[in-house]
N, C-alpha and C positions, 0 to 999 in steps of 0.2 A: 504494500499499499504506499503510495506517495503522498506527501503533504503538498499542498498547493499554497503558496505565499504570493502576495503582491504587496508592492510598496505602499506604505500608509502616507496619507497626505500630512504635511507638516503644519504645525500652527506657529504663528509669529513670524517675524522676519530674522535677518541676520544680526544678531547681537553679539558683540565682542568676537566676531569670527566664527560664531556657532549658530547653527539653524535652530529653529523653535523645536519644541518637544513634539513627539509623535502623538497622534490622536489614539486614544484607547478605545473608543467605542461609545456608545450611548447607554448601555444597560449598567446599572449599579445595583448589586444585590443588597437588600435591606438588611440591617444589623440583626434583627430578631425575627424569628419564625412566628407567625400569628398564633396566638393561644386562645383561640375561641372554641367554644363547645358547639355540639350540634344544635342545641337549642339557640345559641347566639346567631348561627347562620340562618336558622329557620325564621328569625324574627328581624334579622338585619335589614335595613332599608336599601333600596337599589343603589342609591348614591354611594352608600358606604361600601357595597360590594364592588361597585365600578372602581372606586378609589383603592381598595385593597388589591384587586386584581391588577390594576394599572401599576401600582407600586412594585409588584413582582414581575412586570412585563408579560402579564398573561392576557388572553383576549377577554373582552367584556362584551360579548355579543349574545343576542337572544333575549328572551324575556327574563323577568326577575327570577322566575323559578328555575330556568336553565342556568342562570349565573349562580344561584344558590347551590344547585347541584354540582356544578363545575368547582366551585370554591370548596365545598365540602370534600369532593374527591381529590382535590389538590392539596388540602391542608389538614384534614382529619386522618389520623392514623388508625387503621383497623385494630380492634381489641383482640 
């Protein structure tokens, strides 16, 4: 298996003979895993589900029930 790499765009200009730092991307993993219970997800308002999913870079598509189901599948550990 081969890895594919491509040059990253640089940020900033030439400062003291050095080019700017390389761009790292747009996703940043949140520091804490969400600690909501199943009951929390079942009563969570849609705007809060949207915000939670967006914070983890997950899609927030569908109706509120689909979002709840997706969030519970992504964040709740099976017993």
